[in-house]
C-alpha positions in Angstrom: -0.1 0.1 -0.1 3.3 2.4 0.5 4.6 1.5 -2.1 1.6 2.3 -4.4 1.1 5.5 -2.6 4.7 6.6 -2.9 3.8 6.1 -6.5 1.3 7.9 -6.7 2.5 10.7 -5.3 5.6 10.7 -7.5 3.1 10.5 -10.7 1.5 13.7 -9.6 5.1 15.2 -9.1 5.6 14.5 -12.8 2.4 15.5 -13.6 2.6 19.7 -11.5 6.3 19.9 -13.4 5.3 18.6 -17.1 2.0 21.6 -16.7 4.8 24.2 -15.5 6.8 23.5 -18.1 4.1 23.6 -21.0 2.7 27.0 -19.5 6.7 28.4 -19.9 6.9 27.2 -23.5 3.1 28.3 -24.1 4.0 31.5 -22.9 7.5 31.8 -25.1 5.0 30.9 -27.9 3.1 34.1 -27.1 5.9 36.7 -26.8 8.3 35.2 -29.4 9.1 37.8 -32.1 12.2 36.2 -33.8 11.5 34.5 -36.7 12.8 30.8 -37.6 14.8 31.9 -40.6 18.1 32.5 -38.7 17.6 28.9 -37.5 17.8 27.3 -41.2 21.2 28.1 -41.6 24.3 25.8 -40.7 26.0 22.9 -43.3 25.4 19.9 -41.2 21.8 17.6 -41.0 18.9 19.4 -42.1 16.3 19.1 -39.0 12.5 19.6 -39.2 10.4 20.1 -36.4 7.4 18.4 -35.8 5.6 20.3 -33.0 2.4 18.5 -31.1 -1.3 19.4 -31.1 -2.3 23.2 -30.4 1.9 23.5 -30.2 3.9 26.2 -32.7 7.4 25.5 -33.3 8.3 27.6 -30.6 7.3 25.0 -27.9 10.4 23.1 -29.3 12.2 26.5 -30.0 15.1 25.7 -26.9 15.4 21.9 -29.1 15.5 24.1 -32.2 18.1 26.3 -31.2 20.3 23.7 -29.2 20.1 21.8 -32.4 21.4 24.8 -34.2 24.3 25.4 -32.6 25.8 22.3 -33.2 25.3 23.2 -37.1 22.5 21.9 -38.0 20.1 24.0 -39.9 16.5 23.8 -38.2 13.3 24.1 -40.6 9.9 25.1 -39.6 6.3 24.2 -41.3 4.9 27.9 -40.9 1.5 26.1 -42.5 1.1 23.5 -39.8 -0.4 26.6 -37.5 -0.7 25.4 -34.2 -1.4 22.1 -35.5 -5.5 21.2 -35.3 -6.2 19.9 -39.0 -6.0 15.7 -39.6 -2.7 14.2 -39.4 -2.8 13.3 -43.0 -3.6 17.1 -44.3 -0.5 18.4 -42.1 1.8 15.4 -43.5 1.0 16.9 -47.1 2.1 20.1 -45.9 5.4 18.6 -44.3 5.9 17.1 -47.8 5.3 19.8 -49.7 8.0 22.2 -47.3 10.7 18.8 -48.0 10.3 19.3 -51.7 10.1 23.4 -51.9 13.1 23.1 -50.2 14.7 20.9 -51.4 15.1 19.1 -48.2 17.3 15.6 -48.7 18.4 13.1 -45.9 16.6 15.1 -43.3 16.0 14.1 -39.8 12.6 15.1 -38.5 12.5 15.9 -34.5 8.9 15.6 -33.2 7.2 15.9 -30.4 3.4 13.7 -29.4 1.4 14.6 -32.6 4.4 15.3 -34.7 5.7 11.9 -34.6 2.0 10.8 -36.2 2.5 13.4 -38.8 6.1 12.2 -39.7 5.6 8.8 -40.0 2.9 9.6 -42.3 5.1 11.3 -44.7 7.8 8.4 -44.1 5.4 6.0 -45.0 2.8 7.3 -47.4 4.1 10.2 -49.2 7.3 9.9 -52.2 8.3 12.9 -49.8 9.3 10.4 -47.6 12.2 8.7 -49.1 13.7 12.6 -48.5 13.9 11.5 -44.3 17.0 9.9 -43.2 15.3 9.1 -39.9 12.6 10.5 -36.8 13.2 11.1 -33.5 9.3 11.2 -31.8 9.3 12.3 -28.5 5.9 11.6 -26.3 3.9 10.6 -29.5 0.8 8.3 -29.2 1.9 5.6 -31.8 -0.5 2.9 -30.2 -3.5 5.7 -30.0 -4.7 7.1 -26.3 -7.6 5.8 -25.0 -8.6 9.2 -23.4 -9.2 10.4 -27.1 -12.5 9.0 -26.6 -13.3 11.3 -23.9 -12.3 14.8 -25.6 -14.1 17.2 -26.5 -12.6 18.1 -29.8 -12.1 16.0 -33.2 -8.9 17.2 -33.2 -8.2 15.3 -29.8 -10.4 12.2 -31.0 -8.2 11.5 -33.3 -5.9 9.9 -31.4 -8.4 7.2 -31.0 -6.8 3.5 -32.0 -9.8 2.5 -33.9 -9.1 5.9 -35.9 -9.0 5.0 -39.8 -5.4 7.4 -39.7 -4.6 5.7 -36.7 -4.5 2.1 -38.1 -3.3 2.9 -41.0 -0.3 4.4 -39.3 0.1 0.7 -36.5 -0.3 -1.1 -40.1 3.1 0.9 -41.8 5.2 -0.8 -39.7 8.4 -0.9 -42.7 9.0 2.9 -41.0 9.3 2.1 -37.3 13.0 1.2 -38.4 14.0 4.3 -39.1 12.2 6.0 -35.7 13.5 6.3 -32.5 10.6 6.8 -29.7 11.5 8.5 -27.0 9.3 8.7 -24.0 9.1 9.5 -20.3 8.8 6.4 -17.6 4.9 7.8 -17.1 3.3 9.8 -19.7 -0.2 11.6 -18.3 -1.5 12.1 -21.8 -0.5 8.8 -23.4 -1.1 5.6 -20.8 -0.5 3.1 -23.4 2.9 4.5 -23.6 5.0 4.9 -26.4 7.0 2.4 -27.1 7.3 1.8 -31.1 8.1 -2.4 -31.9 10.6 -1.9 -34.6 12.2 1.2 -33.3 14.5 2.0 -31.0 12.9 2.6 -28.1 14.3 5.0 -25.4 12.5 5.0 -21.9 13.6 7.8 -19.9 13.9 7.5 -16.0 11.4 10.6 -15.4 8.0 10.8 -16.3 6.0 13.7 -18.2 4.3 14.6 -21.7 6.1 18.0 -22.4 9.0 18.2 -19.9 10.3 15.2 -21.4 11.8 16.9 -24.4 14.4 18.9 -21.7 15.7 15.6 -21.2 19.5 15.4 -22.5 19.2 12.0 -24.3 16.9 14.0 -27.0 19.3 15.9 -28.1 21.7 13.3 -27.9 19.6 10.8 -29.8 18.6 13.6 -32.5 22.6 14.0 -32.5 23.1 10.0 -32.4 21.2 9.7 -36.0 22.0 13.0 -37.9 25.5 12.2 -37.2 
């Protein structure tokens, strides 16, 4: 009983820290004025950012700047907006950017829904051949049972029975090019983010948002990008 109580209290602490991190990240998105054009300079492997639902690229800005400082050009897909549109539609926008910017041998760096969008590009778009790999953080590859309780279609789309989610699950060939990073506890994805055939990295701490700041995320992107 005591062990169970300790685990619950630990998860609650992770949850509180997680939402504090998300609040700071969303606040940064509201006040940020500097564009992303400067981040696209660099000689390293190109990186394309794919944020989660209700997030713009600025949610991933600390990660973007850290990668840019290591010499990687970092690209954002402004057309994603705050990422509420359907996965397939958003994947088409990413594919357009890859072709329009002439990007090849790209590493996608994704959070949550962004990982589903990235896998859709890799599995179903001709432009997927331009992607070397994807590092996805806290992505609901197997869906989330909480989605059916959500009030909006954009959130209910993460149900495992959704047609797009089923198609993504069946597209197993793409998994070998994916690194899935996730926390020991995710309040949004009780099923977890382990993906069969992918490189799975389970972090010691929990959360859905704060895990983006874990040093393993940068380390895995650098490893994949070379």
